[in-house]
N, C-alpha and C positions, 0 to 999 in steps of 0.2 A: 504494500500500500504506500502511496506517495505521501510525503510529509505535507502538512497543512500549508506551509509556505509555498511549496511547489504547486499545489492545487490552486491557490489564490493567484500565483503568477501566471499559470496557464489560463485561468479564467479571464484575468485582465488582458492577456495577450489575445485571446479569442474574441473578447468583446471590443477590442480596438481595431480589429481587422475584419474586412468583409471579403467574401468570395465574389469575384467579378468574372463573368464569363465573356470571352471574346472568341466566337466561333466554337471550336472544340477545346479551347484552352481555358483553364481556371486560374485566376490570379488572386493573390492575397493582397488587398490594398487597404490603406487606412481609410477611415470614413471620409476625411476631406479629399483624399486622392480619388476615391470611388465617386464622390459627388462631382468632382471636376471632370472625371472621365465620362460620367453619365451625361453631364451637360454638354460636353464636347460631342459625344455620340448622338445626342438628341438634336443638336444643331446640324450635324452632318445629315441625319435622317430627314430633317425638315427641308434642307436644301435639295436633297435628292428627290423628295416628294414634289417640291415646287417645280424642279426641272422636268420631272416626268409629266406633271400636269400641263406644263407649257408645251411639251412635245406632243402630248395627246391632243391638245387644242389645234396644234399645227396640222396633225394628221387628219383631224376631223374636217378642217377647212379644205385640205387637199381633196379628201374624199367627197365632200359636198360639191366642190368645183368639178371633179370628174363625173359625178352623177349628172350634173347639169349638162356637161358636154355630151355624155352618152345618151341621155334622154333627148337632147336636141338632134342628135344624129339618127337614133333608132326609134324615137317616139315611144309609144306604148308597147312595142314589140319585145321589150326586155323588162325584167323586173329586178331592180337592184336593192330592194328593201330586204332586210333580214327576216327570215322566217321564224315565227314563234313556235316553240314546241309545246 
């Protein structure tokens, strides 16, 4: 059995570190470092989401323009609308 002082030391150590997962890797970080890393990762994710939303809007505009061109060329002989299941 561990002495009381070692148990207290282990508890203090485990309470001051957090396990932070990056992909398949787990890191032991202090609470402040984990909060900083979390904020950094959150900002990166928000930037990625914003960029993807802008890209999606660009693709929607191109798709809409192509639909107009194809309907102008083929009229009602084609159906470009998505089918619902």
